[in-house]
C-alpha positions in Angstrom: 104.5 100.4 132.7 105.1 102.7 129.8 108.3 104.2 129.3 108.6 107.8 129.0 111.6 109.5 127.4 112.0 113.3 128.8 114.1 115.9 126.6 114.1 118.6 129.2 117.5 120.8 129.9 116.4 122.6 133.0 117.5 119.9 135.4 115.4 121.1 137.8 111.9 120.7 136.1 113.5 118.1 134.7 113.8 116.3 138.3 110.3 117.7 139.3 108.8 116.3 135.8 110.2 112.8 136.5 109.4 112.8 140.0 105.6 113.2 138.9 106.2 110.5 136.3 107.6 107.8 138.5 104.6 108.4 141.3 102.1 107.7 138.6 103.8 104.4 137.7 105.8 105.5 134.8 109.3 104.4 133.6 111.5 107.5 132.8 114.5 107.8 130.8 116.1 110.8 130.0 118.9 112.8 127.8 121.8 115.6 129.5 123.1 115.8 126.0 121.1 117.6 123.0 122.9 116.8 119.4 122.4 112.7 119.9 118.5 112.8 121.2 117.2 111.1 118.3 119.5 108.1 118.6 118.8 108.3 122.3 115.3 108.2 122.3 115.7 105.0 119.4 117.8 103.6 122.0 115.3 103.8 124.4 112.5 102.8 122.6 110.0 104.7 124.9 106.1 104.4 124.4 106.0 108.2 124.9 108.4 111.4 124.6 108.1 114.8 126.2 109.9 117.3 124.7 111.0 120.7 125.5 111.7 123.7 122.6 114.2 125.7 123.6 117.4 123.5 124.1 120.8 124.3 124.5 122.7 124.2 120.5 119.4 122.9 118.8 115.8 123.8 118.8 112.5 120.9 120.1 111.0 121.5 116.9 113.8 120.5 114.6 114.4 117.5 117.0 110.5 116.3 116.6 110.9 116.5 112.8 113.9 114.5 112.6 112.3 111.9 115.4 108.9 111.8 113.3 110.9 110.9 110.2 112.2 107.7 111.7 109.8 106.6 114.3 106.0 107.1 115.0 106.4 107.4 118.9 104.4 109.4 120.3 105.5 113.3 121.3 104.4 115.8 123.5 105.6 119.2 123.5 106.0 120.7 126.9 107.3 124.2 126.7 107.0 128.1 127.8 106.9 128.9 124.3 103.3 129.0 123.9 102.9 131.0 120.8 100.1 129.4 118.3 102.9 129.9 116.0 105.0 127.9 118.2 102.0 125.6 118.8 101.1 125.2 114.7 104.8 124.3 113.6 105.4 121.8 116.6 102.1 119.9 115.4 102.9 120.5 111.9 106.4 118.8 112.5 105.0 115.5 113.7 104.2 116.2 117.4 100.8 114.4 118.8 99.9 117.2 121.7 101.3 120.5 122.9 101.2 121.3 126.6 102.5 124.8 128.0 104.6 125.6 130.9 104.0 126.2 134.1 101.5 122.8 134.0 99.4 120.9 136.5 100.7 118.1 137.3 97.3 116.1 137.0 96.3 117.8 134.2 99.8 116.7 132.5 99.6 112.9 133.4 95.7 112.8 132.1 96.9 113.8 128.9 99.8 111.5 128.9 97.5 109.0 129.8 94.9 110.2 126.9 97.5 110.1 124.4 98.8 106.7 125.3 95.4 105.3 124.9 94.5 106.6 121.9 97.8 105.3 120.6 97.2 101.8 121.9 93.1 102.2 121.3 94.1 101.8 117.5 95.2 98.9 115.8 96.2 101.1 112.8 99.0 102.8 114.6 99.9 100.3 117.3 103.6 99.9 116.8 105.2 96.3 116.8 109.2 96.4 118.2 111.4 93.4 118.4 115.1 93.2 118.4 115.8 96.8 117.1 113.4 96.8 114.5 110.2 98.8 114.9 107.3 98.5 112.6 104.6 101.1 111.7 101.7 98.9 110.0 99.4 102.4 109.6 102.0 103.7 106.9 103.8 100.2 106.1 107.0 101.4 107.5 110.0 99.5 109.0 112.0 101.3 111.1 116.0 100.5 112.3 119.1 102.3 112.9 117.7 105.5 112.3 116.5 105.0 109.0 113.3 103.9 107.6 111.7 101.8 104.7 108.4 101.2 102.8 107.2 97.5 102.9 105.2 96.1 100.1 101.7 94.9 101.4 103.2 91.7 101.5 106.5 92.4 103.1 104.1 93.9 105.7 102.2 91.0 106.3 104.9 88.8 106.3 107.1 90.3 108.8 104.0 91.5 111.4 103.3 88.0 111.5 106.7 86.8 112.3 107.2 89.4 114.6 103.6 88.7 116.8 104.7 85.4 116.7 108.1 86.2 117.8 110.4 83.2 119.3 108.2 80.6 117.6 108.6 79.4 114.0 105.6 80.0 111.5 105.1 77.4 109.2 105.4 78.4 105.5 101.3 77.1 105.1 100.5 79.4 108.0 102.2 82.3 105.9 100.5 81.2 102.7 97.0 81.2 104.6 97.7 84.8 105.7 98.9 85.9 102.7 96.4 84.8 100.1 93.8 83.2 102.3 94.9 79.5 100.9 97.4 77.3 100.4 96.5 75.0 98.1 96.9 76.9 94.7 99.8 79.0 95.3 103.5 78.2 94.2 105.5 77.5 97.2 108.5 79.1 95.2 106.0 82.5 95.3 106.7 82.2 99.0 110.2 82.1 99.0 110.4 85.0 96.5 108.5 87.3 99.4 110.6 86.1 102.0 113.8 87.1 100.0 112.4 90.4 98.9 111.6 91.5 102.7 115.3 90.3 103.7 116.4 92.6 100.8 114.2 95.2 102.1 115.5 95.2 105.9 118.9 94.9 104.5 118.0 98.8 103.4 117.8 99.7 106.7 121.1 97.6 107.8 118.8 94.7 109.4 120.9 91.5 108.3 119.9 87.9 109.4 116.9 88.9 111.0 114.6 86.3 109.3 115.7 82.9 110.1 114.5 79.6 107.7 113.7 76.5 109.0 114.3 74.0 106.4 110.9 71.9 105.9 109.3 73.9 108.9 108.9 77.7 108.3 110.8 81.0 109.1 111.4 82.5 112.5 112.6 85.8 113.8 
């Protein structure tokens, strides 16, 4: 069941929107204050964000830009501000779709489904999430604690392999085969160096102790 996070200040519109989403099988979350939206979205880790533009004390386009800087979650703008400038600016800020109010519930659900299919259908843009860390393979980025860091090719391959097998121990041999297509002619210390570099990179976004070493066996997350 996909989780959709709703950022809408009008309680009646928000209530109707939540009913439409829940009737169509979506799990929902929402906020009632708008100065901590980005942090709340990151904590909820939704599959899609529905974002109004006209919000008290802030602007949806600002939130869109700030959220896009730290996450690749799909963002659908749902607003009564329907000028061409608003649409262009929203897309430039990182929105994935723009739906004007008033909206047809059927059309809205269809566009949500289409956006979720588009994201899920692209292996390059599919995000991986585990224990507060979000990985974007397409851009070679990792996100946590409202921050992002760029990963090297080897760091990305190690992290995605470990996360894809979360809860199990991945042997050093398996990691070396994945990194270098062989475990026969690679100095064993080279993998250790790459693991330590990955640990240091993750610490830049406040993630410590994420990789566990199992002596003589391998690594896990």
